[in-house]
N, C-alpha and C positions, 0 to 999 in steps of 0.2 A: 949728333945726338944719334943712337941708331936704335929707332923705333920699331921690335916686332911685337907680332898676336898673338895669342894663347887663346884655345878654344878647348871645349870638350867634344865627344863623340857623338852627341846629339844633333850638331850640325849637320846639316846636309850638304856636300859639294859634289859637284860635277868629276866624274874620274880626272884625276890629275889636279886642281881645282887649288886645294890647301897648298902643295905643294908649289903651285905656280907662285901664289900668293904668300908663301915663304909664310903659313900659317900653322903654328905648333899644335898636334891635337892630345890632348889627355883624355884616353878612354874611360867610361863608367863601365860598372860590371853587371854582369846577369851571372843570376846563380839559380842552375837547376839542382835540386838534394844539394850535395854535398860538392860540387863542381861549379867553378867560378870562372866564368869568360870574358875577356875584354872585351867592350863593345866594339866592332869593327876590324878587328886584329884576331882574336881565337876564333870568332862565332860572325857567320856571314847572314844578311839581313835574309836570304835564301834559308840557310842550315836553322836558323833559329824560329824562323815560321813554321818549319815542320816541326822540329822539335818541340813546339808550343802545344801543335795539335795532339800531339801523340803523347807528351807528359800527362799523367793524370792529376798532376800537382802544379798550381803555378807558378814560375819561377820569381825570385825577387830580385830587386836589381837594391844596388850599392853605389854610393858616389866614390871620387876618388881619393885614396886617403890622402893627410897633408905629405905623406912620406912621397906620394906619388908627384903631387903639384911642386915640393920641393926639389926634387928632382927633373922636372920640368921647365922649372926658372934657372934653373942652374946651367942647365944644357943650353938656355938660351945666352946666357951671359958666357957661354966659353965659346958659343959661335960668334960672341964680338958684339950682343945687345947692349947696351945700355939704360934702356927702359923696354917695361912691357905692357902694354895693354892688352889684358886679359878680358873676352866678351864669352858669359856663359849661358845656359838657359835659366829660364825664370827662377829666381830666388824661391818661388809660392811652389814651386814642382820639386825641387831637389836641392839638399844643403851642399851643393857642389860650389856655387858662387860664394856662399861663407868658406868653404876650407880652403877655395883658392886664395881668398881675401886674407884670409890668417897665414896662408904659406906666401906671401908676396910681400905681409909686411915682414916677416923675418928673413927675407933674401936680401941680405947684405949688397951692398955697390949696387945695386938694381933700382931706378927708378919704377914705378910700377902704379897703373891704374886699372880698377877691376869695374867691370859695367853689367849691370844686371839687364840681359837684353828681354825680358820681359815675354818671352817665348821662347822657341824652340826650333828644331827642324832646317824648314829652306829660311824660314822667317829671321832665325838667329845669324846664317850668313848673308841673308841681304843685309844685315848691319856689318858685318865681315869686312864685307868688299867696300861701304861706304868709309867705314876706316883706314882699311888698307890703301885705297885712292888718295885718301886725305895725305896718307904717311909718304905713298910716293910721291907727292906734290909738295912735301918740302913740311907738314905738318907734326907741330913738336907732341909730346906726350898727351899733354893737356889737350889742344886742339882738336886730337884724334880721337881722344875719350868724349870730348863734348859732341863731336861727328856722331859718335858710336849712339850718345843717349840722346840725340834727336832724332835718329833714325829710329832707334828702339820705341820712340813716341808714335811712329807712322808707320808702324807692324800689324795688321790685323789679321788676326786666324779666326777659321771657322772650320768647323769642324763635325762628319757624320758619322756617326757607329753604329752598327747593326743592334747591338747589348749593352747595358748597364755591367753584364755580370763582370768583366774583368776590370772595371773600376772598382766595384764593391770586393772584390774577390783581394784587393791590393788595397783597400783601405780608403779610397777617395770618396763614394758616396755608400749609402748607407744600404744593410739588406733588405730592408722593408721597401727601401726608394727603387730597388732594384726590380723584385719581385713585382710590384707594382706596376714598374712598365713593362716586365715581360708578360704580365698577366694579361695587358689591353694590347699587347703587340703592336705597342709606340716603336718609332726610331728615332733615338734622340740625338737633338742638335748640340754641339757646343761651341764654345769658344772660348778666348781668354782676353778676361780684362784688367789691365795694368798687371797681367802676370799670371794671374791665379783663373780657375777655370769656371767658367758659368755657362749655365744652360740657358739656350738661346730659343728653347722651344723643341715642339716633339709633333712629328707626322707621322700618317697609317703605312708610308709605304717606301720603299727604298729609293724608287723613282723621283716619290715625292722630295726625300732628304737630297737628293742631288740638286733639283731645280731650285729649293731652297737656300743652297748653298753659293749656287750663282748669283741669286735675288742679293744676298747678304754681302758677295765679292764685288757687285758690280754697284753696289748702295756707295761705298766710301769714296768716292768722287775720282779726281784725278789720279791716277796710279802712272804709277813709277815702272812696277815689273810687277809678275805674279807666280805663283807658282804651285803646282798642284800635287800632293804628296798622297802617295796609297801605302797600303800594307801589300795586301795580298791581290787589289782588285786591278790591275795594267788595263784592262779592257776599259774600264769604267773613265781611268784617269784619263785615258788617252781621248775618249770621250770629251769628258768634262774638259778639258785643253783644246778643243776643235770650240766647245760650245762657248768656253772662253775667248777663245781669240775673235770669234764672231763679233761676239757682243763689246771687246774692246780692241775696235781696230789700233794698230801701232802699239799697244802696251804688249812686251815682250811676257810670254808664257812657258813655264818649265816646266820640265818632268820629273820628280823626286822621288824618292823615298822614306817613308815611314823607319825608323832603327831601331833595334832589338829593345831598347832600353823605354822608348814610348809605347812601341809593339805591349810590351808587357802588361801595360794598363788599358791601350785601349782596344786590343784585341784586331784578329788578324781582316775586319771587316772596315778596319775603318779607311776614308780619305777626307781628305782636306783640302782647303784653298787660304794659302795665305798673299797676301797683297801688301804692298808698299806704297802709302801715297807720294804723291810726285813733289 
């Protein structure tokens, strides 16, 4: 059995990592006005945030079409795969998981498993790495899927954002809640609980929000790995990385980026820490 992994463009990979792991990536779409861009293909992260700050209207996001996934599954079959393990961003954040599952069920001649990562970005990649290692060690499709689902339960996400404006404009929170937060000048702290966005608290200053991220991340117990993902605040991300490495000696900490799709909803000031329990 030849098992390949399929994912979507919200997963963050180090340069060349997806290719090295043999992971196929199906892009989501970012839509500015009448123009649709494939995430990570037609639109870089840098260009996206430049456009976001200049655009009078909030862009929209769109999941891959059923046809996009059918083409992806078929391409893997033509490359010699007899089985495909798809690992996607949280089903509570996008319909991507459901669309991939439907396409998988219609892919004749392929054995498939579709896993909800319950997260996105670097956390999603943590899960993919675990599955890829299992496959490299001879795991069957079902065994690799079980590894991925266990890993998903061990990933935690903590996020600091400057404003609820982008979440409100994207329909993720109410306008009243966003205006109330802006009036008080508070910085929201968010997390993912079973794949759903949850508010973890509010603080008064950006510095306190970063301190609180570190407190939350280091409270998760023995960790296997961690990543700092930012949108436009690379200096803050580097500082957080240094502080997290000091707090968690021996735990590898990577610097990642938030892609365009997540950036639409979180805004340019977002920074987050994702950790995987050992």
